[in-house]
Each structure stands twice: as structure tokens, then as C-alpha cells.
C-alpha positions, 0 to 999 in steps of 0.5 A, spaced: 592 410 538 587 413 542 586 407 546 593 407 547 593 414 550 587 412 555 590 406 558 597 412 559 593 416 563 588 411 567 594 406 569 597 409 573 591 410 577 589 403 576 596 401 579 594 405 586 587 401 587 590 395 591 593 400 595 588 404 597 584 397 599 590 395 603 589 398 610 593 397 618 589 394 623 588 400 628 593 399 634 590 393 638 585 391 634 588 384 630 590 381 637 583 383 638 580 379 633 584 373 633 583 372 641 575 373 639 575 369 633 580 363 636 575 362 642 569 362 637 573 357 632 575 353 637 568 351 640 568 347 634 575 346 631 582 344 634 586 349 636 591 349 631 586 349 626 582 355 629 588 360 629 590 358 622 583 360 619 583 366 624 589 369 621 587 367 614 580 371 616 585 377 619 589 377 612 582 378 608 580 383 612 587 387 612 587 386 603 579 388 602 578 393 608 580 401 609 583 402 617 576 405 618 572 399 616 576 395 621 575 399 626 568 399 625 567 392 625 571 391 631 567 397 635 565 395 642 561 401 642 557 401 635 554 396 631 557 395 624 551 396 619 550 390 616 552 391 609 558 392 612 558 385 616 556 382 610 562 384 606 567 381 611 563 375 612 564 374 604 571 376 605 573 371 610 568 365 607 574 362 603 578 361 610 573 357 612 575 350 615 573 344 613 572 338 618 
């Protein structure tokens, strides 16, 4: 019985977790990411594959990072922390194009 009460108390917070992780890209940041990513990826794969890879990466970042974290990753003034860069690389690893 206590387990049911505990579940009832915790369930609303658990349902809100995905909302807190899902962020909106700062204005212009997604376009900048796509431009930079496709330019880099096009050096090793065709343009269509590069676009697909980068769109997947942008979606993974959107799903797993807050707006503030995305802003930090995309900042041209300050390097993001090593921890944040590693987390971002891990997030987009699923999007790698296999040649």
C-alpha cells in the first residue's frame, strides 16, 4: 500500500523530466550548427549523408540538452567545458554515418 502512495507522489515528477531535458535551440544556433556540421561532414561523406547526419545530431542535442547547454556548446566567445563536449559527442554518436 505504501508503494502505491509513493508511486502516486513521484509519478507527476517523473512525467515532467522529459520536458526539462527537451530544449529549444537559441535563435540562429541550429542553422549555425547545421552549416558548420555539414561543411565538416561533407569532407568525408556525400552532401545528402552529411545533411542527414547533422539533422540527426541536432535532434539528439535538442532532446538531451537544455537551451543553456546548447548555447554554451555553440558559443563563439568561450569554449564549452570538456564534460559538456564529451556529453555532446556521446549524444550524437548514434548519428554517425557508416561509409
